[in-house]
DSSP file (Angstrom, degrees, kcal/mol; ACC not computed):
  #  RESIDUE AA STRUCTURE BP1 BP2  ACC     N-H-->O    O-->H-N    N-H-->O    O-->H-N    TCO  KAPPA ALPHA  PHI   PSI    X-CA   Y-CA   Z-CA
    1    1 A X              0   0    0      0, 0.0     2,-0.4     0, 0.0     0, 0.0   0.000 360.0 360.0 360.0 134.0    1.6   16.5    9.9
    2    2 A X        -     0   0    0      1,-0.0     2,-1.3     0, 0.0     5,-0.1  -0.823 360.0-133.1-101.0 135.4   -1.4   16.7    7.5
    3    3 A X        -     0   0    0     -2,-0.4     2,-0.0     4,-0.1    -1,-0.0  -0.724  34.4-177.1 -87.3  95.5   -1.6   14.4    4.5
    4    4 A X     >  -     0   0    0     -2,-1.3     4,-2.4     1,-0.1     5,-0.2  -0.225  42.6 -90.2 -82.6 179.5   -2.6   16.8    1.8
    5    5 A X  H  > S+     0   0    0      1,-0.2     4,-2.6     2,-0.2     5,-0.2   0.920 124.5  48.0 -61.5 -47.8   -3.3   15.7   -1.8
    6    6 A X  H  > S+     0   0    0      1,-0.2     4,-2.1     2,-0.2    -1,-0.2   0.895 113.3  48.5 -62.8 -36.9    0.3   16.0   -3.1
    7    7 A X  H  > S+     0   0    0      2,-0.2     4,-2.5     1,-0.2    -1,-0.2   0.917 112.2  48.8 -66.7 -42.5    1.7   14.0   -0.2
    8    8 A X  H  X S+     0   0    0     -4,-2.4     4,-2.3     1,-0.2    -2,-0.2   0.915 112.2  48.0 -63.5 -43.7   -1.0   11.3   -0.6
    9    9 A X  H  X S+     0   0    0     -4,-2.6     4,-2.4     2,-0.2    -1,-0.2   0.865 111.2  51.6 -66.0 -35.5   -0.3   11.1   -4.3
   10   10 A X  H  X S+     0   0    0     -4,-2.1     4,-2.6    -5,-0.2     5,-0.2   0.925 110.6  47.2 -66.1 -44.9    3.4   10.9   -3.7
   11   11 A X  H  X S+     0   0    0     -4,-2.5     4,-2.3     1,-0.2    -2,-0.2   0.909 112.8  50.5 -61.8 -41.5    3.0    8.1   -1.2
   12   12 A X  H  X S+     0   0    0     -4,-2.3     4,-2.2     2,-0.2    -2,-0.2   0.916 112.0  46.4 -62.7 -44.5    0.7    6.3   -3.6
   13   13 A X  H  X S+     0   0    0     -4,-2.4     4,-2.2     2,-0.2    -2,-0.2   0.913 113.6  48.2 -66.0 -43.2    3.2    6.6   -6.5
   14   14 A X  H  X S+     0   0    0     -4,-2.6     4,-2.3     1,-0.2    -1,-0.2   0.888 112.0  49.9 -64.5 -38.6    6.1    5.4   -4.3
   15   15 A X  H  X S+     0   0    0     -4,-2.3     4,-2.3    -5,-0.2    -1,-0.2   0.897 110.0  49.9 -67.9 -40.0    4.2    2.5   -3.0
   16   16 A X  H  X S+     0   0    0     -4,-2.2     4,-2.2     2,-0.2    -2,-0.2   0.886 111.4  49.8 -65.5 -37.1    3.2    1.4   -6.5
   17   17 A X  H  X S+     0   0    0     -4,-2.2     4,-2.3     2,-0.2    -2,-0.2   0.899 110.6  49.2 -65.5 -40.5    6.8    1.7   -7.6
   18   18 A X  H  X S+     0   0    0     -4,-2.3     4,-2.6     2,-0.2    -2,-0.2   0.872 109.9  52.1 -66.2 -36.5    7.9   -0.4   -4.6
   19   19 A X  H  X S+     0   0    0     -4,-2.3     4,-2.4     2,-0.2    -2,-0.2   0.919 109.4  49.2 -64.2 -43.1    5.2   -3.0   -5.5
   20   20 A X  H  X S+     0   0    0     -4,-2.2     4,-2.3     2,-0.2    -2,-0.2   0.905 112.4  48.2 -63.3 -41.2    6.5   -3.2   -9.1
   21   21 A X  H  X S+     0   0    0     -4,-2.3     4,-2.8     2,-0.2     5,-0.2   0.923 112.6  47.9 -64.1 -44.1   10.1   -3.6   -7.8
   22   22 A X  H  X S+     0   0    0     -4,-2.6     4,-2.4     1,-0.2    -2,-0.2   0.867 110.9  51.8 -66.0 -35.5    9.0   -6.4   -5.3
   23   23 A X  H  X S+     0   0    0     -4,-2.4     4,-1.3     2,-0.2    -1,-0.2   0.922 111.8  46.6 -64.5 -43.5    7.0   -8.1   -8.1
   24   24 A X  H  < S+     0   0    0     -4,-2.3     4,-0.5     1,-0.2     3,-0.3   0.936 116.2  43.4 -63.9 -47.4   10.0   -8.1  -10.4
   25   25 A X  H >< S+     0   0    0     -4,-2.8     3,-0.7     1,-0.2    -1,-0.2   0.849 112.9  52.9 -69.3 -33.0   12.4   -9.3   -7.7
   26   26 A X  H 3< S+     0   0    0     -4,-2.4    -1,-0.2    -5,-0.2    -2,-0.2   0.749 105.3  54.8 -73.1 -23.1    9.9  -11.9   -6.5
   27   27 A X  T 3< S+     0   0    0     -4,-1.3    -1,-0.2    -3,-0.3    -2,-0.2   0.530  83.6 105.1 -89.6  -5.3    9.5  -13.4   -9.9
   28   28 A X  S <  S-     0   0    0     -3,-0.7     3,-0.1    -4,-0.5     2,-0.0  -0.454  85.3 -97.3 -69.7 147.3   13.2  -14.0  -10.5
   29   29 A X        -     0   0    0     -2,-0.1     2,-0.1     1,-0.1    -1,-0.1  -0.371  43.6-105.5 -66.2 145.7   14.2  -17.6  -10.2
   30   30 A X        -     0   0    0     -3,-0.1     2,-0.6    -4,-0.1    -1,-0.1  -0.436  22.7-139.8 -72.4 142.0   15.6  -18.7   -6.8
   31   31 A X    >   -     0   0    0      3,-0.2     3,-1.4    -2,-0.1     5,-0.1  -0.918   8.8-148.4-102.6 118.2   19.3  -19.2   -6.5
   32   32 A X  T 3  S+     0   0    0     -2,-0.6    -1,-0.1     1,-0.3    -2,-0.0   0.782  93.0  47.7 -61.4 -29.3   19.9  -22.3   -4.3
   33   33 A X  T 3  S+     0   0    0     -3,-0.1     2,-0.4     2,-0.0    -1,-0.3   0.529 101.8  74.0 -91.7  -5.3   23.2  -21.1   -2.8
   34   34 A X  S <  S-     0   0    0     -3,-1.4     2,-0.5     2,-0.0    -3,-0.2  -0.885  72.7-138.8-111.1 140.5   22.0  -17.6   -1.9
   35   35 A X        -     0   0    0     -2,-0.4     2,-0.5     2,-0.0     3,-0.1  -0.828  17.8-130.6 -95.8 129.3   19.7  -16.7    1.0
   36   36 A X        -     0   0    0     -2,-0.5     3,-0.1     1,-0.2    -6,-0.0  -0.691  16.1-167.1 -78.2 123.2   17.0  -14.1    0.3
   37   37 A X  S    S+     0   0    0     -2,-0.5     2,-0.4     1,-0.1    -1,-0.2   0.705  73.7  48.9 -83.3 -19.6   17.1  -11.6    3.0
   38   38 A X  S    S-     0   0    0     -3,-0.1     2,-1.0     4,-0.0    -1,-0.1  -0.977  74.2-141.0-124.5 130.5   13.8  -10.0    2.0
   39   39 A X    >>  -     0   0    0     -2,-0.4     4,-1.5     1,-0.2     3,-0.7  -0.796  17.4-166.1 -87.4 104.9   10.6  -11.9    1.4
   40   40 A X  H 3> S+     0   0    0     -2,-1.0     4,-1.8     1,-0.3    -1,-0.2   0.715  81.9  62.5 -71.2 -20.2    9.3   -9.9   -1.6
   41   41 A X  H 3> S+     0   0    0      2,-0.2     4,-1.8     1,-0.2    -1,-0.3   0.863 103.4  49.5 -71.2 -34.3    5.8  -11.4   -1.4
   42   42 A X  H <> S+     0   0    0     -3,-0.7     4,-2.4     2,-0.2    -2,-0.2   0.886 108.5  53.6 -68.1 -38.7    5.4   -9.9    2.1
   43   43 A X  H  X S+     0   0    0     -4,-1.5     4,-2.2     1,-0.2    -2,-0.2   0.897 107.5  51.6 -61.3 -40.0    6.5   -6.6    0.7
   44   44 A X  H  X S+     0   0    0     -4,-1.8     4,-2.2     2,-0.2    -2,-0.2   0.908 108.7  50.0 -63.3 -42.2    3.8   -6.8   -2.0
   45   45 A X  H  X S+     0   0    0     -4,-1.8     4,-2.0     1,-0.2    -2,-0.2   0.920 111.0  48.8 -63.7 -43.4    1.1   -7.5    0.6
   46   46 A X  H  X S+     0   0    0     -4,-2.4     4,-2.2     1,-0.2    -1,-0.2   0.895 110.2  52.3 -62.6 -39.5    2.2   -4.5    2.7
   47   47 A X  H  X S+     0   0    0     -4,-2.2     4,-2.5     1,-0.2    -2,-0.2   0.887 107.1  52.2 -63.9 -39.2    2.2   -2.4   -0.5
   48   48 A X  H  X S+     0   0    0     -4,-2.2     4,-2.3     2,-0.2    -1,-0.2   0.906 109.3  49.7 -64.0 -40.8   -1.4   -3.5   -1.3
   49   49 A X  H  X S+     0   0    0     -4,-2.0     4,-2.1     2,-0.2    -2,-0.2   0.924 112.1  47.5 -63.3 -44.2   -2.5   -2.5    2.2
   50   50 A X  H  X S+     0   0    0     -4,-2.2     4,-2.4     1,-0.2    -2,-0.2   0.895 110.9  51.8 -65.1 -39.7   -0.8    1.0    1.9
   51   51 A X  H  X S+     0   0    0     -4,-2.5     4,-2.4     2,-0.2     5,-0.2   0.917 109.3  49.9 -63.3 -42.6   -2.4    1.5   -1.6
   52   52 A X  H  X S+     0   0    0     -4,-2.3     4,-2.1     1,-0.2    -1,-0.2   0.907 111.9  48.3 -62.6 -40.9   -5.9    0.6   -0.2
   53   53 A X  H  X S+     0   0    0     -4,-2.1     4,-2.0     1,-0.2    -2,-0.2   0.904 112.3  48.4 -65.4 -40.3   -5.4    3.1    2.7
   54   54 A X  H  X S+     0   0    0     -4,-2.4     4,-2.4     2,-0.2    -2,-0.2   0.864 110.1  51.5 -69.8 -35.5   -4.2    5.9    0.3
   55   55 A X  H  X S+     0   0    0     -4,-2.4     4,-2.2     2,-0.2    -1,-0.2   0.915 110.4  48.8 -66.8 -41.4   -7.1    5.3   -2.1
   56   56 A X  H  X S+     0   0    0     -4,-2.1     4,-1.8     1,-0.2    -2,-0.2   0.894 112.0  49.4 -63.2 -38.0   -9.5    5.6    0.8
   57   57 A X  H  X S+     0   0    0     -4,-2.0     4,-2.4     2,-0.2    -2,-0.2   0.873 108.3  53.5 -68.6 -36.2   -7.8    8.8    1.9
   58   58 A X  H  X S+     0   0    0     -4,-2.4     4,-2.8     2,-0.2     5,-0.3   0.904 106.9  51.7 -63.4 -40.9   -8.0   10.1   -1.6
   59   59 A X  H  X S+     0   0    0     -4,-2.2     4,-2.5     1,-0.2     6,-0.3   0.910 110.6  49.0 -61.4 -40.8  -11.7    9.5   -1.7
   60   60 A X  H  X S+     0   0    0     -4,-1.8     4,-1.9     1,-0.2    -2,-0.2   0.905 112.7  47.3 -64.8 -41.7  -11.9   11.4    1.6
   61   61 A X  H  < S+     0   0    0     -4,-2.4    -2,-0.2     2,-0.2    -1,-0.2   0.904 116.0  43.7 -66.7 -41.4   -9.9   14.3    0.2
   62   62 A X  H  < S+     0   0    0     -4,-2.8    -2,-0.2     1,-0.2    -1,-0.2   0.910 119.7  40.2 -72.9 -42.1  -11.8   14.6   -3.0
   63   63 A X  H  < S-     0   0    0     -4,-2.5    -2,-0.2    -5,-0.3    -1,-0.2   0.784  97.6-135.2 -79.6 -26.2  -15.3   14.3   -1.5
   64   64 A X  S  < S+     0   0    0     -4,-1.9     2,-0.4    -5,-0.3    -3,-0.1   0.423  76.7  83.1  86.7  -2.3  -14.6   16.4    1.5
   65   65 A X  S    S-     0   0    0     -6,-0.3    -1,-0.2    -5,-0.2    -2,-0.2  -0.988  82.4-111.4-133.5 143.1  -16.2   14.0    3.9
   66   66 A X        -     0   0    0     -2,-0.4     2,-0.1     1,-0.1    -9,-0.1  -0.362  44.1 -95.5 -68.5 153.8  -14.9   10.8    5.5
   67   67 A X        -     0   0    0    -11,-0.2    -1,-0.1     1,-0.1     2,-0.1  -0.461  43.1-114.3 -67.7 138.7  -16.4    7.5    4.4
   68   68 A X        -     0   0    0     -2,-0.1    -1,-0.1     1,-0.1    -3,-0.0  -0.434  36.2 -98.4 -72.3 149.6  -19.2    6.3    6.6
   69   69 A X        -     0   0    0      1,-0.1    -1,-0.1    -2,-0.1     3,-0.1  -0.344  25.6-135.9 -65.4 150.9  -18.6    3.2    8.6
   70   70 A X        -     0   0    0      1,-0.3    -1,-0.1    -3,-0.1    -2,-0.0  -0.079  36.0-124.3-103.7  33.3  -20.1    0.0    7.1
   71   71 A X  S    S+     0   0    0      1,-0.1    -1,-0.3     2,-0.0     3,-0.1   0.100  73.1 107.0  59.6-172.3  -21.6   -1.6   10.2
   72   72 A X        +     0   0    0      1,-0.3     2,-0.2    -3,-0.1    -1,-0.1  -0.104  69.6  82.9  94.1 -35.9  -20.9   -5.1   11.4
   73   73 A X  S    S-     0   0    0      1,-0.0     2,-0.4     0, 0.0    -1,-0.3  -0.589  75.0-124.7 -98.1 162.1  -18.8   -4.0   14.4
   74   74 A X        -     0   0    0     -2,-0.2     2,-0.2    -3,-0.1    -1,-0.0  -0.813  22.7-120.7-105.5 150.1  -20.1   -2.9   17.7
   75   75 A X              0   0    0     -2,-0.4    -1,-0.0     1,-0.1     0, 0.0  -0.606 360.0 360.0 -88.1 148.5  -19.2    0.4   19.3
   76   76 A X              0   0    0     -2,-0.2    -1,-0.1     0, 0.0    -2,-0.0   0.425 360.0 360.0 -91.1 360.0  -17.4    0.5   22.7
């Protein structure tokens, strides 16, 4: 499957919506007698990682060339 521009933008929009939902649910006051089954702060962190990956992919799609590596690592 190829990630074209519409697919990338859709993933980006859905992830931003999920981040907004997790932010809203995470900011609600805790109820002492109920157990939270989902840690919404972890969901926010995962959403930020996905957004960063999609933005990098958008730059690649728009420019037509992949981003060059930024050194620091060694090649195998």
